[in-house]
C-alpha positions as CSV (number, residue, x, y, z in Angstrom):
1,D,118.1,89.7,102.0
2,I,117.0,90.3,105.7
3,S,119.8,92.7,106.6
4,S,118.9,95.2,103.7
5,L,115.2,94.9,104.7
6,R,116.2,95.7,108.3
7,D,118.5,98.6,107.3
8,L,115.7,100.0,105.2
9,L,113.3,99.8,108.1
10,M,115.9,101.8,110.1
11,L,116.2,104.5,107.5
12,C,112.3,104.7,107.2
13,T,112.2,105.6,111.0
14,Q,114.3,108.7,110.1
15,R,111.9,109.7,107.3
16,V,108.4,109.4,109.1
17,G,106.3,112.1,107.4
18,Q,108.8,112.8,104.8
19,K,109.0,112.2,101.2
20,L,111.0,109.1,100.2
21,N,113.8,109.3,97.7
22,I,114.0,105.8,96.3
23,A,117.2,106.4,94.4
24,N,118.8,107.8,97.6
25,L,117.7,104.8,99.7
26,A,119.0,102.4,97.1
27,N,122.2,104.2,97.0
28,I,122.7,104.2,100.8
29,L,121.7,100.5,101.0
30,K,123.7,99.5,97.9
31,I,120.7,97.6,96.4
32,S,118.7,98.3,93.3
33,R,115.8,100.8,93.2
34,Q,113.5,97.9,92.2
35,K,114.5,95.9,95.4
36,V,113.6,99.1,97.6
37,Y,110.3,99.2,95.8
38,S,109.8,95.5,96.5
39,Y,110.6,95.9,100.2
40,L,108.3,99.0,100.5
41,E,105.6,97.0,98.9
42,L,106.1,94.1,101.2
43,L,106.1,96.5,104.3
44,Q,102.8,98.1,103.0
45,M,101.2,94.7,102.5
46,T,102.1,93.6,106.0
47,Y,100.7,96.8,107.6
48,V,104.1,98.1,108.9
49,I,104.1,101.3,106.7
50,K,101.8,103.4,104.6
51,L,102.9,105.5,101.7
52,L,100.9,108.8,100.9
53,P,100.7,110.0,97.4
54,Q,100.9,113.6,96.2
55,N,97.8,115.6,95.4
56,S,98.4,116.3,91.7
57,S,97.7,114.9,88.2
58,L,98.1,111.2,87.7
59,D,101.4,111.7,85.8
60,N,102.9,113.5,88.8
61,K,101.5,111.1,91.3
62,I,103.3,108.2,89.4
63,S,106.5,110.1,89.2
64,S,106.5,112.0,92.5
65,D,108.0,110.7,95.7
66,Q,105.5,109.6,98.4
67,K,105.5,110.5,102.1
68,L,106.1,107.6,104.5
69,F,104.2,106.8,107.6
70,F,104.3,103.9,110.1
71,V,101.0,102.1,110.9
72,D,102.1,102.1,114.7
73,N,104.2,104.8,116.5
74,G,105.3,102.2,119.0
75,I,106.9,100.0,116.2
76,A,108.6,103.1,114.7
77,N,110.0,104.1,118.1
78,T,111.3,100.6,118.8
79,L,113.1,100.7,115.6
80,G,114.5,104.1,115.8
81,E,114.2,107.5,117.6
82,I,111.5,109.7,116.1
83,S,111.0,113.3,116.8
84,Q,107.9,114.6,118.5
85,G,106.8,116.4,115.5
86,S,107.0,113.4,113.3
87,Q,105.2,111.3,115.9
88,L,102.5,113.9,116.0
89,E,102.1,114.0,112.2
90,N,102.2,110.1,112.1
91,S,99.5,109.9,114.7
92,V,97.2,112.5,113.0
93,Y,97.7,110.6,109.6
94,M,96.7,107.3,111.2
95,N,93.6,108.9,112.8
96,L,92.5,110.3,109.4
97,A,93.5,107.2,107.4
98,G,90.5,105.1,106.3
99,R,88.1,108.0,106.9
100,Y,89.3,110.2,104.1
101,D,91.0,110.1,100.7
102,I,94.3,111.5,101.9
103,S,97.1,113.0,99.9
104,F,99.7,115.7,100.3
105,Y,100.3,118.9,98.4
106,Q,103.6,120.4,97.2
107,N,104.1,123.6,95.3
108,R,106.8,124.3,92.7
109,S,109.1,126.0,95.3
110,G,108.7,123.0,97.6
111,G,106.3,124.3,100.1
112,E,103.9,121.5,101.4
113,I,100.5,120.9,102.9
114,D,100.9,117.9,105.1
115,F,97.4,116.5,104.3
116,V,94.7,117.1,101.7
117,L,91.5,115.4,102.7
118,N,89.1,114.4,99.7
119,N,90.7,117.0,97.6
120,K,88.9,119.8,99.7
121,I,90.5,120.4,103.1
122,G,94.2,121.2,103.8
123,L,95.8,120.3,107.2
124,E,99.2,121.3,108.3
125,V,100.5,119.6,111.5
126,K,102.5,121.6,114.0
127,A,103.4,120.8,117.6
128,A,103.0,124.5,118.6
129,P,101.1,126.4,115.9
130,S,101.5,130.0,115.4
131,K,99.9,132.9,113.5
132,Q,102.7,132.6,110.9
133,D,101.8,128.8,110.3
134,V,98.2,129.9,109.8
135,A,99.2,132.5,107.3
136,T,101.7,130.2,105.4
137,L,99.0,127.5,105.2
138,K,96.4,130.1,103.8
139,K,98.8,131.0,101.0
140,R,99.5,127.2,100.1
141,A,95.8,126.4,100.3
142,D,94.9,129.2,98.0
143,S,97.6,128.0,95.6
144,A,96.2,124.5,95.8
145,G,92.6,125.6,95.3
146,L,91.5,124.5,98.7
147,K,88.8,126.7,100.5
148,D,89.1,125.1,103.9
149,F,92.3,124.6,105.7
150,Y,93.5,124.1,109.5
151,V,96.7,123.9,111.4
152,V,96.5,120.9,113.6
153,G,98.4,121.3,116.9
154,A,99.4,119.6,120.0
155,T,99.3,122.7,122.1
156,F,96.4,125.0,122.6
157,M,96.4,128.2,120.4
158,D,93.4,130.6,120.5
159,L,93.4,131.1,116.7
160,K,90.5,130.8,114.2
161,D,92.0,128.2,111.9
162,V,93.8,126.0,114.5
163,V,92.4,122.7,115.8
164,M,93.8,120.3,118.5
165,A,95.2,117.1,117.3
166,W,92.7,115.1,119.2
167,D,89.8,116.8,117.5
168,C,90.9,115.2,114.2
């Protein structure tokens, strides 16, 4: 059903860098969860999107929601309006994909680390990083058992654990 696939793509543009809730998407589109899974698999196989797994046990990876990214920001922007922050996170992800084993981390209270590289380095993407972003990331990295962590920003901040997006 081409119209359901089109509508799913439009919904995906609103969820760049966010966890996908398959049941919610199926409910909105009025199709089965299996159909949503099939469409997402097709979109991955045709290099339109990538789904990022959670950094956790195998059981949790299978049952947890995955984060969605578009392979090309231009395609995503053509399909729908994407916030600057989501575009930045999508760009950082695509620059890292293929060079690292990437996942994301979420603690029990819902706090996330945007990217975990090779199960060793935590990255949090912020358009305008702050000292508070670094402090929050440090707490989450500690709880995830990550020694190295950086806030990736689009604007320069003279802070120890902040790197510029173009350095990733």
